[in-house]
N, C-alpha and C positions, 0 to 999 in steps of 0.2 A: 466531841463527836464520837458517837456509837457506831462500831464496826459490827456488821452483821455477821453472825456465826450460825451455822447449821451443823448440827452433829451428824457424823458420818460413822460408819463401821470400818476401821481400818482393815487392811488385808489379813493381817496375822490374827484378828479377832473373828474373821468371817468363818461361817462353816455351812455346810449342807447347800442348798440353792444358791445363796449369795457366793460361797466360795466358788461354785461351778461358774457362776456368771463372772466373777472376777478373773478366774482362770481363762475362761474365754475371751475376755477383753484384752488380757494380756497377750494371748495367743493372736488375736487380731491386730492389735496396736502397739503391743510392746510394753504396756503399762496400763494401769487403771486411771484413765482420765477422771477429772471432776465431775464431768457430765454424767458419768457412770456412778461414781462414788456417792455424789449427792442424793441418789436414789436407794442407797444401800439399806435404809430402815424399812423398805418395802421390796424384798426381792422380787416378788411377783409381778409387782408393777414395773421394776426395772426390767425383768425378762419380756414383758409385753412391749415395753418402750423400744428395746432392742429389736424385736420382732417387727414392729412397726417401722421403725427407721431401714431396717434391711429390706422390706417390702417396698417402701417407698423409693429407695436408692437403687436396689438392685433387682426389682421385680419388673414383670412386664408392664408396658406402658407406652404411651404415644411417644414420649421423649426418650432419646438414647440416654445410657448412663451418664456419659460425658457432659451432656447438658444440664442433667439433674446435679451433678458435682459442680459444675461451672455456676449453677444458680444457687446452690448452697454457699459457695465462696462469696460469691457477690453479697447476698443477704448478710452472712456472718460479717464481712468487712463494713459494710454500711452500718451495722448495728454495733460495731467495735468490739466483736467477739473473735477471739482466736481460734474458735472450733469451726 
């Protein structure tokens, strides 16, 4: 059985925009979660992905934030994802 492997840039090897995104992730969550690190080869895409997530979860909208968070938890649980 083959185990999938995705190359990522470790924190200690990061610099520039990637280092800033990693530092921001640590500030937000206390660590760099895999969902962030997996995008490390493309720091501009990572930055855009985080911006989209923040807009969807914390921006203005018809649903209050707690409802958005609850939906995210339910979908993650249904998909077997701990994020």
